[in-house]
Chimera marker file (.cmm) of the C-alpha trace (Angstrom):
<marker_set name="trace">
<marker id="1" x="0.006" y="-0.016" z="-0.060" r="1" g="1" b="0" radius="0.5"/>
<marker id="2" x="1.243" y="3.532" z="-0.842" r="1" g="1" b="0" radius="0.5"/>
<marker id="3" x="1.406" y="6.357" z="1.572" r="1" g="1" b="0" radius="0.5"/>
<marker id="4" x="-1.491" y="8.132" z="-0.245" r="1" g="1" b="0" radius="0.5"/>
<marker id="5" x="-3.928" y="5.292" z="0.405" r="1" g="1" b="0" radius="0.5"/>
<marker id="6" x="-2.824" y="4.824" z="4.092" r="1" g="1" b="0" radius="0.5"/>
<marker id="7" x="-3.314" y="8.622" z="5.033" r="1" g="1" b="0" radius="0.5"/>
<marker id="8" x="-6.561" y="9.020" z="3.039" r="1" g="1" b="0" radius="0.5"/>
<marker id="9" x="-9.770" y="9.566" z="4.989" r="1" g="1" b="0" radius="0.5"/>
<marker id="10" x="-12.406" y="7.008" z="4.328" r="1" g="1" b="0" radius="0.5"/>
<marker id="11" x="-14.980" y="9.706" z="3.528" r="1" g="1" b="0" radius="0.5"/>
<marker id="12" x="-12.698" y="11.654" z="1.136" r="1" g="1" b="0" radius="0.5"/>
<marker id="13" x="-13.540" y="11.088" z="-2.472" r="1" g="1" b="0" radius="0.5"/>
<marker id="14" x="-10.836" y="9.840" z="-4.595" r="1" g="1" b="0" radius="0.5"/>
<marker id="15" x="-11.811" y="11.831" z="-7.708" r="1" g="1" b="0" radius="0.5"/>
<marker id="16" x="-10.043" y="15.151" z="-7.647" r="1" g="1" b="0" radius="0.5"/>
<marker id="17" x="-12.811" y="16.720" z="-9.863" r="1" g="1" b="0" radius="0.5"/>
<marker id="18" x="-15.459" y="15.747" z="-7.263" r="1" g="1" b="0" radius="0.5"/>
<marker id="19" x="-14.224" y="18.767" z="-5.231" r="1" g="1" b="0" radius="0.5"/>
<marker id="20" x="-15.301" y="21.489" z="-7.548" r="1" g="1" b="0" radius="0.5"/>
<marker id="21" x="-18.413" y="23.499" z="-6.486" r="1" g="1" b="0" radius="0.5"/>
<marker id="22" x="-20.929" y="25.111" z="-8.624" r="1" g="1" b="0" radius="0.5"/>
<marker id="23" x="-22.845" y="28.225" z="-8.417" r="1" g="1" b="0" radius="0.5"/>
<marker id="24" x="-25.982" y="26.232" z="-7.335" r="1" g="1" b="0" radius="0.5"/>
<marker id="25" x="-24.150" y="25.089" z="-4.280" r="1" g="1" b="0" radius="0.5"/>
<marker id="26" x="-23.047" y="28.481" z="-3.116" r="1" g="1" b="0" radius="0.5"/>
<marker id="27" x="-25.038" y="29.607" z="0.141" r="1" g="1" b="0" radius="0.5"/>
<marker id="28" x="-27.383" y="32.481" z="-0.296" r="1" g="1" b="0" radius="0.5"/>
<marker id="29" x="-26.456" y="35.114" z="2.317" r="1" g="1" b="0" radius="0.5"/>
<marker id="30" x="-28.475" y="38.157" z="1.223" r="1" g="1" b="0" radius="0.5"/>
<marker id="31" x="-31.217" y="37.446" z="3.840" r="1" g="1" b="0" radius="0.5"/>
<marker id="32" x="-28.666" y="36.977" z="6.639" r="1" g="1" b="0" radius="0.5"/>
<marker id="33" x="-26.836" y="40.218" z="5.720" r="1" g="1" b="0" radius="0.5"/>
<marker id="34" x="-30.239" y="42.085" z="5.704" r="1" g="1" b="0" radius="0.5"/>
<marker id="35" x="-31.250" y="40.749" z="9.208" r="1" g="1" b="0" radius="0.5"/>
<marker id="36" x="-27.853" y="41.501" z="10.459" r="1" g="1" b="0" radius="0.5"/>
<marker id="37" x="-28.076" y="45.115" z="9.313" r="1" g="1" b="0" radius="0.5"/>
<marker id="38" x="-31.558" y="45.427" z="10.951" r="1" g="1" b="0" radius="0.5"/>
<marker id="39" x="-30.213" y="43.933" z="14.189" r="1" g="1" b="0" radius="0.5"/>
<marker id="40" x="-27.260" y="46.514" z="14.134" r="1" g="1" b="0" radius="0.5"/>
<marker id="41" x="-29.569" y="49.368" z="13.493" r="1" g="1" b="0" radius="0.5"/>
<marker id="42" x="-31.736" y="48.437" z="16.458" r="1" g="1" b="0" radius="0.5"/>
<marker id="43" x="-28.533" y="48.268" z="18.698" r="1" g="1" b="0" radius="0.5"/>
<marker id="44" x="-27.309" y="51.519" z="17.500" r="1" g="1" b="0" radius="0.5"/>
<marker id="45" x="-30.803" y="53.083" z="17.880" r="1" g="1" b="0" radius="0.5"/>
<marker id="46" x="-31.002" y="51.859" z="21.474" r="1" g="1" b="0" radius="0.5"/>
<marker id="47" x="-27.603" y="53.153" z="22.181" r="1" g="1" b="0" radius="0.5"/>
<marker id="48" x="-28.461" y="56.582" z="20.657" r="1" g="1" b="0" radius="0.5"/>
<marker id="49" x="-31.582" y="56.723" z="22.922" r="1" g="1" b="0" radius="0.5"/>
<marker id="50" x="-29.800" y="55.868" z="26.060" r="1" g="1" b="0" radius="0.5"/>
<marker id="51" x="-27.025" y="58.278" z="25.291" r="1" g="1" b="0" radius="0.5"/>
<marker id="52" x="-29.365" y="61.235" z="24.754" r="1" g="1" b="0" radius="0.5"/>
<marker id="53" x="-31.384" y="60.287" z="27.834" r="1" g="1" b="0" radius="0.5"/>
<marker id="54" x="-28.249" y="60.325" z="29.953" r="1" g="1" b="0" radius="0.5"/>
<marker id="55" x="-27.093" y="63.565" z="28.537" r="1" g="1" b="0" radius="0.5"/>
<marker id="56" x="-30.431" y="65.147" z="29.327" r="1" g="1" b="0" radius="0.5"/>
<marker id="57" x="-30.856" y="63.921" z="33.029" r="1" g="1" b="0" radius="0.5"/>
<link id1="1" id2="2" r="1" g="1" b="0" radius="0.2"/>
<link id1="2" id2="3" r="1" g="1" b="0" radius="0.2"/>
<link id1="3" id2="4" r="1" g="1" b="0" radius="0.2"/>
<link id1="4" id2="5" r="1" g="1" b="0" radius="0.2"/>
<link id1="5" id2="6" r="1" g="1" b="0" radius="0.2"/>
<link id1="6" id2="7" r="1" g="1" b="0" radius="0.2"/>
<link id1="7" id2="8" r="1" g="1" b="0" radius="0.2"/>
<link id1="8" id2="9" r="1" g="1" b="0" radius="0.2"/>
<link id1="9" id2="10" r="1" g="1" b="0" radius="0.2"/>
<link id1="10" id2="11" r="1" g="1" b="0" radius="0.2"/>
<link id1="11" id2="12" r="1" g="1" b="0" radius="0.2"/>
<link id1="12" id2="13" r="1" g="1" b="0" radius="0.2"/>
<link id1="13" id2="14" r="1" g="1" b="0" radius="0.2"/>
<link id1="14" id2="15" r="1" g="1" b="0" radius="0.2"/>
<link id1="15" id2="16" r="1" g="1" b="0" radius="0.2"/>
<link id1="16" id2="17" r="1" g="1" b="0" radius="0.2"/>
<link id1="17" id2="18" r="1" g="1" b="0" radius="0.2"/>
<link id1="18" id2="19" r="1" g="1" b="0" radius="0.2"/>
<link id1="19" id2="20" r="1" g="1" b="0" radius="0.2"/>
<link id1="20" id2="21" r="1" g="1" b="0" radius="0.2"/>
<link id1="21" id2="22" r="1" g="1" b="0" radius="0.2"/>
<link id1="22" id2="23" r="1" g="1" b="0" radius="0.2"/>
<link id1="23" id2="24" r="1" g="1" b="0" radius="0.2"/>
<link id1="24" id2="25" r="1" g="1" b="0" radius="0.2"/>
<link id1="25" id2="26" r="1" g="1" b="0" radius="0.2"/>
<link id1="26" id2="27" r="1" g="1" b="0" radius="0.2"/>
<link id1="27" id2="28" r="1" g="1" b="0" radius="0.2"/>
<link id1="28" id2="29" r="1" g="1" b="0" radius="0.2"/>
<link id1="29" id2="30" r="1" g="1" b="0" radius="0.2"/>
<link id1="30" id2="31" r="1" g="1" b="0" radius="0.2"/>
<link id1="31" id2="32" r="1" g="1" b="0" radius="0.2"/>
<link id1="32" id2="33" r="1" g="1" b="0" radius="0.2"/>
<link id1="33" id2="34" r="1" g="1" b="0" radius="0.2"/>
<link id1="34" id2="35" r="1" g="1" b="0" radius="0.2"/>
<link id1="35" id2="36" r="1" g="1" b="0" radius="0.2"/>
<link id1="36" id2="37" r="1" g="1" b="0" radius="0.2"/>
<link id1="37" id2="38" r="1" g="1" b="0" radius="0.2"/>
<link id1="38" id2="39" r="1" g="1" b="0" radius="0.2"/>
<link id1="39" id2="40" r="1" g="1" b="0" radius="0.2"/>
<link id1="40" id2="41" r="1" g="1" b="0" radius="0.2"/>
<link id1="41" id2="42" r="1" g="1" b="0" radius="0.2"/>
<link id1="42" id2="43" r="1" g="1" b="0" radius="0.2"/>
<link id1="43" id2="44" r="1" g="1" b="0" radius="0.2"/>
<link id1="44" id2="45" r="1" g="1" b="0" radius="0.2"/>
<link id1="45" id2="46" r="1" g="1" b="0" radius="0.2"/>
<link id1="46" id2="47" r="1" g="1" b="0" radius="0.2"/>
<link id1="47" id2="48" r="1" g="1" b="0" radius="0.2"/>
<link id1="48" id2="49" r="1" g="1" b="0" radius="0.2"/>
<link id1="49" id2="50" r="1" g="1" b="0" radius="0.2"/>
<link id1="50" id2="51" r="1" g="1" b="0" radius="0.2"/>
<link id1="51" id2="52" r="1" g="1" b="0" radius="0.2"/>
<link id1="52" id2="53" r="1" g="1" b="0" radius="0.2"/>
<link id1="53" id2="54" r="1" g="1" b="0" radius="0.2"/>
<link id1="54" id2="55" r="1" g="1" b="0" radius="0.2"/>
<link id1="55" id2="56" r="1" g="1" b="0" radius="0.2"/>
<link id1="56" id2="57" r="1" g="1" b="0" radius="0.2"/>
</marker_set>
């Protein structure tokens, strides 16, 4: 047995072309970025409200 077959993982495909990814397999992150921006805007708004309230006390 060669070194390559000894160190190979049992789940690793032997065909090097099977590692290529297509555009259909790429994750769609547009919704995730949108929700993250909304969350960050809420945090910034809350911080601004608290900052103004503490300035005016």
